[in-house]
Each structure stands twice: as C-alpha cells, then as structure tokens.
N, C-alpha and C positions, 0 to 999 in steps of 0.2 A: 664267482657266479656269472653265468651267461646273462647278457643284457635282457633277452626276452624273458628269462625266468624271473629276473628281478621285477620286471614290469608285471608279470603275472601275479607274483606274490603281493605286490603293493595293491594291485587291483582287487585281489582277494580280500585284503585287509579293509580297503575302502568300501567294497561291496558289503562286507559284514557290518561295518559301522553305520553306513547309511541305511541298511535294512533294519538294523536295531533301532536307529533313530526314528524311523518311520513307524515301526510296530510297537515301540515302547509306550505309546499313548493309549493303546487299546484298553488296559484295565483301569487307567486313571482318568479317562475322559469324563465318565459320568460323575466322578467325584469332583473334577474340576468345574464342570457345569454347575454343580450344586453350590460351590463356593461363590458363584456369580449371582446367587439369589434365586435360582430356580429350585422350587421345592416339590412341585407336582412330579411324581415318578414317570408318568406318561410323557411329560414335557422333557424331563431329563433324558429319557430313552430316545425321544425324537431328535433332540439337539445333538446327542452323542452319535446317533446314526448318521445324521447329515455331516457331522464333522469327520466321521470315518469314511463314508461312502463318496463324498465329493472328490476325494483324491483320485479314486479310480477313473472317474469320468474325465477329470482335467488332464490326467496323464495320457489317456487315450486320445484326447483332442490335440495336445501340444507335441506329442512324440514325433510326428512327421516333420514338424518345423525344426526340432532339434536335430533330427536325422539329416535333413538337408544342410543345416549349418555345419554338422560334423564333416560332411563330404566336401564342403566349400572351405572350411577353416581348419580342419583337423579334429581328430577324435579326443586328443588330450584336453583340448579346450572345453569339450563337453563335460569331462570329468571334473575339471576345475570349476566350471560353472555350477554343476550339480552339488558338489560338496560345499562350496562357498555359499550358494543360495540356500541350501538346507540349513546351514549353520545360522544364517541370518533369520530364516523363518522360525527356527526354534527359539531364538532370542525374542522374536516378535510374539510368539505364542506365550512366552513367559510374562508378557506385559498386558495381555488382553484383559478386558474388564467385563465384557458381555458375551453371551453366546454367539451373537452375530459377528462380533470381532473374531471369535475363535474359528467360526466357519470360514470367514474370509482369509484368515491366516493359513488355515489348512488348504484352502484353494490355491493360495500363493505357493505353498509347499508342493502341491501337485504340479504346478506350472514349472517349477525349477528342478523337480526331481528328474531322475534318469541316469543315475550313476551306474546302475547295474547294466542297463541296455547299452550305455556308452562303453562300459568295460567289455561287454560281449563283442562289440564291433572292434575295439582296439586290440583285445587279446587274440581274436580270430585272425586279425591282419598281421600281428607281430609274431605269432607263434608259428614255428615250422609245421607244415601240414601233417606230418606224422605224429605230432603231439597235440593237435588241436582238440581232439576229443577229451584227452586228459585235462587240458587247461580249462575248457568250458565246463567239464564235469566238476572240477574243483571250484570254479567260480559259482556254479549253481549251488553247490554245497555250502559255500561261504554265505551266499545270499540267504539261503534257507536257515542256516544257523543263526544269523542275525534276526530273522523273523521269529524264530522259536525262542531265543533268549531275550529278545526285546521286551516282551510283556513282563517277564520275570525281573529284568533290570529296572523297568519303569516302576513296577510295584514296590521293589525294594528301595529304590532311591526316593520315591514319594513318601514312604513310611519313615525313612531315616532323615531326610532333609526337607521334606515338604514338596508339594506338587510343582510350584513355580520354580524352585531350585533345580528340580529334575531337568527342566528344559535348558537351564544354563549349563549343567553338567554335560548333557548330550551335545550341546552346541560346541563345547570345548573339544570333545572327542572328534566331532566332524571337522574342526579346524585342523586337527592332527592329520586327518585324511587329506585335507586340502594341501597341506604343506608337503607331505610325503609325495603326493602326485606331482606337485609343482617341481620338486627338486630331483626326484628319482625315477619317474616314469619316462621311458624313452619311446618316441614315436618316429618311425622311419617314413611314414606315409607323407607324401608331398601333395597338397591340394593343387588342382589344376589352376593354371594362371588365368585362363579365359573363364569369365563368369557367364555361365549359360543358364537361362531361365529354366527352372525345373518344375515339373508337374508330374502327377501320377501317370498320366497318359504317356508322357515322354519316357518316364522310368520304365514303364511296361514294354515299350518298344525296344529299349536297350537291354532287356533281359531275355536271352534266348531260351532260358528254362523257366519262364514266368509261371507256366502251369504247375511245375513241380514246386516252386516256392510258394505259390498260392495254396497248394495241398498242405505244405508244412504250416502255413498260417492257419488253415482250417483245423489241423491237428492241434495246434497251440490253443485255438479257441475252444475246442472240445475238452482239452485238458483243463483249461481255466474254468469253464462252465461247470464241469463235473466236480472239480475239486471244491469250488465254493458252494455248489448246490447241496453237498452233503455236510460240509463243516458246520453251518449254522444250526442244523437240526440234530447234531450228535447228542447234545445235552438232553433234548427232548426224547430221543430214542433210548438213551441210557435210563431215563426215568421210567420208560415203559417196560424195560426188560429186567429191572432190579426189583427185589421184593418191596412191598409197601413199607413206608416209615424208615427206609434206609437213610442214614445220615451221610454227610459229605458227598452229596450228589455232584456238586461242582468239581470237587477233587477227582472223583471217578471219571467224569466227563473230560477233565483236563488230561488225565493219564491216557485215555482212549485217543484223544486228539493228538497228544504229543507223540504217541507211538508211531503214527504215520510219518510225522515230520522228522523224527530222529532216524528212522529207517531210511527215509529218502536221502537225508544228509549223509548217512553212512555209505549208501550204495552209489551215490552220484559219481565220485571219483573212480571207483572200481569199474562201473559200467562205462565211464568216459574212456578208460583205457581199452575196454573191449570195442568201443566205437572205432578207436584208432586201428585195432587189429582186424576187426571183422567188417567194418564199414557201418555208417549210420543207418542204412536201410534195414539191415538184419536186426539190429538192436531195437530200432523203433517199432518194427513189426512185432517182434517178440514181446516187447514191453507193453504194447497196446493190448495184445491178446491176453497176456498174463494179468494185467490190471483188470480187464473186462471180466475174466473168469473169476477172479478173487472178489470182485465187487458184489456179485449176485448172492453168494452165501451169507453175506452180512444180514440179509433179510430174514434169516432163519436161526440166528444165534439165540441162545437161551440165557446167557449170563454175560457179565462184563468181561470176564476172562476170555471167553471165546471171541468176543468182539475185538478186544485189544490185540489178541494174537493175529486175527485176520487183518486188522488195520496195520499192524506192524509189517506183515508180509506184503501187504498192498503197497506200503511205502517203499519197499525194496524195488518194486517195479516202477513206481513213479520216478525213482532216481535215474532211470534210463531215458525218460521221455525228452526233457529239455536239452540235455547234452547231445542226444542224437539229432534232434530237430535243428539246433543251432549249428552243429557241425555240418549237417547237410546243406543248410543255407549258406554257410561260410564257403563251402566247396563249389557252390553253384552261382554265387553272386559275384560279379566283378568287384575288385577291391575298391575302386573309386566310387562305387554305388552302395557299398555295404552299409554305410550309416543310414541311408534312406530305407533300404530293405529291412534292416533290423528294427528300425523305428516303426514302420508300418506293421510289422509282425507284433511289436510290443503294443501298439494301439489295439490290435485285434485281441491280444491276450487280456489287456485290462478291461476291454469291453466285455469279454467273457467272464472276468471276475465279477464285474458289476451285475451282469444279467444272472449269473449263477447265484449270487448272494441274495438277490431279491426273488428269483424264480424258483429256487429249490424249496423254500418253505411253502410257497403257494402251490407248487405241484404236489408236495407231500400232503397238504391240507385237502386237496381235491381228490387225490388218488391213493394216498396211504404210503407207508414206509416201503412195503414190499414192492409196489409198482415203481417207486422212485429208484430203489436199488437195481431192479431189473432193467429199467430204462437206461440208467447210467452205465451199467455193465455192457448192455448190448450196443450202446453208442460207442464205447471203446472198441469192442470187437469188430463192429462194422468199419470203424476208422482204420483198424489194423488190416482188415481185408482190402480196403480201398488202397492203402499204402502198398500192399503186396502186389496188387494188380496194376497200379499206375506207375510205380517207381521201379525201374529196372536197374541192373548193375551198370 
C-alpha cells in the first residue's frame, strides 16, 4: 500500500473513533447528571445542555492556537495530542462526582480536541492533488459515521456496563487511535526552522487568495448554522405532523434525523471523487443549490414518511459540501500555512454549530416552522449564487 493511502486510512479510523468518543455522551449525559444527585428535570436539562454546548465554544476558541502549532511543529503532533488528550479527558469524566466537575471535564475535552481538523490538514498535504477530493470526502464520511454511531454505542455500553464504565471503554479505543497514529502515520511536511511570530493579520497578508478562502469559511458557517438550526427542532416538528396519541415519537424523530446523516455519509466519498474530476467549485455550487431547493419543501410535508424521504435526499447533497470546501481551501492555501487556515475555518464552523443550536429554536418560536425552512433554504441558495459569481475557474 502506498504511504499516503496508509496515512489516509489511519486518519479515517482515528477520525471515526474520536468523533464517536465525542458524540457517545449525548444520550447518557442526563442520566449521568442524575447519578450525581440532581433530581429536578429542569436542572438536569440545564446541566446536560451546558456539558454538551461548552465543547463547541471551547473548540472555536482554541482551534487557531492548535493550527499555529501544527504549522510550527508538524500536523502529526496535533493528531497525537488530540487522541491522547481525549483519552485522558474520558478517563477524567469517568471519575467526576458533581455537575460542575462534568462541565469542567467537557471544557478540557473541547480544549484538546481537534483530531478531525488536524487530519484534514495532514491528509490534504500528504495526498496527491488528483486524489484530494476523494480522501477528504472519505474523511468527512468517517467523521460523520462516528457522530451517528456514537450515541448508539454510548447508550448500548451504558446499559451493558454502566455509565462510568462507558468512558473507560471509549478511552481504550482512543488509545488505539493514538498508537496507530504514532507508529503508522507518515508526514513529509517539514516545519520551518525560523520561528516567526504569527498573527491573523500576518496570515492574511501571506494568502493571495484570502477573499476566496474567506468565502469558503462563510459557506462553512452557513452549513453549520443551518444544520444545527434544524436538528434540535426535528422532534417537535415530527410531533406536529403525526396524528395525536402516536407512540414512539422519539423513535420516529430518530429515524428522520438519522436519514440525513446516513445519506451524507454515503455520498461524501462519491461526491469527493467528483470533486477531483470536476473541481470543487462546480460541486459546491451544485450542492448548495440542491440543498437549498430540498430544504423548503420540508415545510409542507404531511407525514413522517415524506419528511424522512426529503431529509434523506437532503443528506445526499450535504455530502458534497465539506469535501468541496476543504478541497478548495487545500488547493488555495500554501502548505506551510494550511494548519492555521483550516483551524480558523474550524473555529467559524463550530461557532456556527453553537449559534445554530441556540438560534434555530428561538427563530422557530418567533416565526414558525414554515418560515424557518424557507429562511434556511434561501440561505443555501444565496450562498450558492455567491459562490458561482465570486469563484472562477
């Protein structure tokens, strides 16, 4: 096997494990908080929300620091730091005794995370340019697969071995990712000998295509905001369109939610290959318009089957967004600055996740479901037209 392919496959495996390790806490956090003596349901929800949401903000804040370190010391080091740090944080979470300690541990986890963004930088640098779209598409699919399977794994392990034992098991899997990265990931990038003080202003001056990269960052932000704006209200929307007294509402909502993720996972590698053949500009434009058009009809569905079908086909379009954006950035960012560029884009992305998660429900409460779907769809369409007009061949 070629060295660059081995590096890609190990990064895929590591991205899957770290994503699973991050997302597996979602279904068990409220139960974990209850074991700490919190009985009021409002308080349980509040502590669980803080424990989940704090990670987004911390990742957005620390990503530029890790990006600078990656350019100074190498990208493999970032993968080792992230896998080893998350392993320790899961061990720490297994021992917490109060909600405050849980939030602090999750804060630390956000501070040391970044395996996926580090993998994007490393893979884009080590992969031949004609295969970059495929590699980044596969990487996005692996990361998404971990996010989808994580809650199922977390719930299963908690029911079989107990909540605290779950974090020990996840920590063990993360240690495997650390060891595989340590011994089998190859990096040809050589950090510069001279240590130059780095800042965003200096980075901007060194990027001849800064305006295009900024456009990709905005597109990433719109993707993140729109994705998280709709996800939290899916269950509420399902309750509105199903007949009264329908049982298993949570299961139906889970099916609707998972349909998008599985479709995105399926299409990421396929569309990544198309990115290599047709170029990231065409795929990004087509994906944005496609997603925007399919978002709007969700406002008018009459049953769960219609919603599930639409969400599935929507996910097929989502699969082309991140691979095309990351490939475009990889082609336009100098290799010795790629770590910083991708880290700033990641900060924008996680800020979008946070704002979308708290803003979607508020927007829906003020304007209704129909307006939310229309606003999200039009946002994607306008973004696609913006890309078409500003990004040339």
